[in-house]
C-alpha positions as CSV (number, residue, x, y, z in Angstrom):
1,M,-10.2,-12.1,43.5
2,R,-13.4,-13.5,45.0
3,L,-12.7,-12.2,48.6
4,L,-11.2,-9.0,47.4
5,L,-14.3,-7.9,45.1
6,P,-16.7,-6.9,48.0
7,I,-14.0,-5.2,50.1
8,I,-13.4,-2.8,46.8
9,L,-17.3,-2.7,46.3
10,S,-17.5,-1.8,49.5
11,T,-15.4,1.2,48.9
12,A,-17.2,2.1,45.7
13,L,-20.5,2.1,47.2
14,S,-19.3,3.9,50.2
15,G,-19.8,7.3,48.1
16,C,-22.8,6.1,46.4
17,F,-25.2,6.3,49.3
18,E,-29.4,8.0,48.3
19,A,-30.6,8.1,45.2
20,V,-32.0,11.3,44.5
21,A,-35.6,12.4,45.0
22,N,-36.5,13.8,41.4
23,T,-39.6,15.7,40.8
24,N,-38.9,14.3,36.6
25,E,-41.3,12.2,35.4
26,Y,-39.4,9.4,33.4
27,D,-40.0,9.9,29.8
28,R,-37.9,7.5,27.8
29,H,-38.4,9.7,24.5
30,E,-36.0,12.1,26.1
31,W,-32.9,9.4,26.7
32,L,-33.7,7.3,23.6
33,P,-36.2,8.7,21.1
34,R,-34.6,6.0,18.4
35,W,-31.0,4.4,18.2
36,S,-28.8,6.6,16.0
37,D,-26.5,6.3,13.5
38,T,-23.6,8.8,14.6
39,D,-21.2,7.5,12.1
40,R,-23.8,7.6,9.2
41,D,-23.6,4.5,7.3
42,C,-27.0,3.6,7.6
43,Q,-26.2,1.4,10.6
44,S,-27.7,2.5,14.1
45,T,-26.0,1.9,17.3
46,R,-28.2,-1.7,17.7
47,H,-27.3,-2.9,14.3
48,E,-23.5,-2.0,14.7
49,L,-23.8,-3.7,18.2
50,L,-24.8,-6.8,16.3
51,V,-22.5,-6.6,13.8
52,Q,-19.5,-6.2,16.5
53,F,-20.9,-9.0,18.7
54,S,-21.3,-11.2,16.1
55,L,-19.8,-14.6,16.4
56,A,-20.0,-15.4,13.0
57,P,-20.2,-13.4,9.5
58,V,-23.9,-11.7,9.6
59,T,-26.4,-11.7,7.0
60,F,-28.2,-8.3,6.0
61,T,-32.2,-8.1,4.7
62,N,-30.7,-6.2,2.2
63,D,-28.1,-5.4,-0.7
64,K,-27.6,-1.6,1.4
65,Q,-26.6,-3.4,4.5
66,C,-28.5,-1.4,7.2
67,T,-30.2,-4.1,9.1
68,V,-28.7,-7.2,10.3
69,D,-30.7,-10.0,9.8
70,A,-28.8,-13.2,11.3
71,G,-25.3,-14.1,12.8
72,L,-24.6,-15.8,15.8
73,W,-24.6,-14.1,19.4
74,L,-24.5,-15.5,23.1
75,D,-26.5,-14.0,25.7
76,P,-25.0,-13.5,28.7
77,Y,-28.0,-13.8,30.6
78,T,-29.0,-17.2,29.7
79,G,-25.8,-18.6,28.4
80,N,-27.9,-19.3,24.7
81,F,-26.8,-18.9,21.3
82,Y,-29.1,-17.2,19.0
83,F,-29.3,-16.6,15.3
84,L,-31.9,-14.3,14.5
85,A,-30.9,-10.6,15.0
86,S,-34.7,-10.3,16.2
87,D,-35.0,-12.6,18.6
88,L,-32.5,-9.9,20.9
89,D,-32.4,-6.6,22.4
90,V,-30.3,-4.2,23.1
91,E,-30.5,-4.5,26.7
92,H,-29.3,-1.4,28.9
93,I,-27.4,-2.8,32.1
94,V,-28.4,-0.2,33.9
95,P,-31.6,0.5,33.4
96,L,-32.7,4.3,31.5
97,S,-35.4,4.9,34.2
98,W,-33.3,3.1,37.0
99,A,-30.8,5.7,36.0
100,H,-33.3,8.9,36.1
101,G,-34.3,8.0,39.5
102,H,-31.0,7.7,40.5
103,G,-29.2,10.6,40.0
104,G,-30.1,11.5,35.9
105,A,-33.2,12.7,36.3
106,N,-31.6,16.5,36.1
107,W,-29.2,15.5,33.3
108,T,-29.3,17.5,30.0
109,V,-31.2,15.7,26.8
110,E,-27.9,14.8,25.6
111,L,-25.9,13.3,28.6
112,K,-29.2,11.3,29.0
113,R,-28.4,10.2,25.3
114,Q,-25.1,9.7,25.7
115,F,-25.6,7.1,28.4
116,A,-28.5,5.5,26.7
117,E,-25.9,4.8,23.5
118,D,-23.5,4.2,26.1
119,P,-21.4,0.6,24.8
120,E,-20.1,-0.1,27.7
121,N,-24.0,-0.1,29.3
122,L,-25.0,-2.0,25.7
123,W,-25.4,-6.3,25.6
124,L,-27.6,-8.3,23.3
125,V,-30.0,-10.7,25.4
126,D,-32.7,-12.5,24.8
127,D,-35.9,-10.2,24.4
128,G,-37.8,-11.5,27.2
129,R,-35.0,-11.9,29.9
130,N,-34.9,-8.2,28.9
131,Q,-38.5,-7.8,29.2
132,S,-38.4,-9.7,32.5
133,K,-35.7,-7.5,34.0
134,G,-37.4,-4.4,33.1
135,D,-36.2,-1.3,35.2
136,K,-34.6,-3.7,38.0
137,G,-31.1,-3.3,39.6
138,P,-29.3,-6.1,41.1
139,D,-30.6,-6.1,44.3
140,E,-33.9,-7.1,42.5
141,W,-32.9,-8.8,39.6
142,M,-30.0,-11.0,38.4
143,P,-29.2,-13.0,34.9
144,P,-30.4,-16.5,35.3
145,Y,-27.5,-17.8,33.9
146,E,-25.2,-17.7,36.9
147,P,-21.7,-17.6,35.8
148,V,-22.3,-14.2,34.6
149,Q,-23.7,-12.8,37.8
150,A,-20.7,-11.5,39.0
151,V,-19.5,-10.0,35.6
152,Y,-23.5,-8.3,35.8
153,V,-22.9,-6.8,39.2
154,K,-19.4,-5.3,37.9
155,R,-20.4,-3.7,34.6
156,F,-23.7,-1.8,36.7
157,M,-21.6,-0.9,38.9
158,A,-19.2,0.4,36.6
159,I,-21.3,2.5,35.1
160,V,-23.4,3.8,37.7
161,E,-19.7,4.9,39.2
162,K,-19.0,6.7,35.5
163,Y,-21.7,8.6,35.5
164,E,-22.3,9.5,39.0
165,L,-25.2,7.9,40.0
166,K,-26.3,6.8,44.0
167,F,-28.0,3.9,45.3
168,S,-30.1,4.4,48.5
169,Q,-28.8,2.9,51.6
170,E,-30.7,-0.4,51.4
171,E,-29.9,-1.3,47.4
172,S,-25.9,-0.9,48.8
173,A,-26.5,-3.1,51.8
174,Q,-28.5,-5.5,49.4
175,I,-25.4,-5.4,46.9
176,L,-23.6,-5.8,49.3
177,A,-24.9,-9.1,50.3
178,L,-25.3,-10.5,47.0
179,L,-21.5,-10.2,46.9
180,D,-20.8,-12.0,50.2
181,E,-22.8,-14.9,48.8
């Protein structure tokens, strides 16, 4: 599989060149003003994810069970376990501002919000690691926990393909070089 991955990704990347220059300034509020509660059970997307991915039963901050307080989560970026929900951020594998600069700038507000809350693009990670990553793609940032790096690149590529985002030729070359290592 390790030998097959660069061939598959090379084929996928061949159609993803040239991030479109955009004149629209990135506005996070346009993408994600706040986490939504689409099923109206009082738990936002963030708390739905905390419940779904906890490896142990969660506890809540009150009897309404809207806000997760504690559980047990494995951070894929560090390989560390966390017990407090407040220690975790919901991470966009493909950052919102990266998507904006690579083809998403002219999307409708509805598509931007769909992208921002797409569970396939969300991981629970240590809040410090999320902030250190910022709006970088895999050509500029990789998870420090080496066993997850290939999974991270695959997830990033899948989201780019799903939303028809575009890499620059330089980014594509750097990602292919990473995969050859």
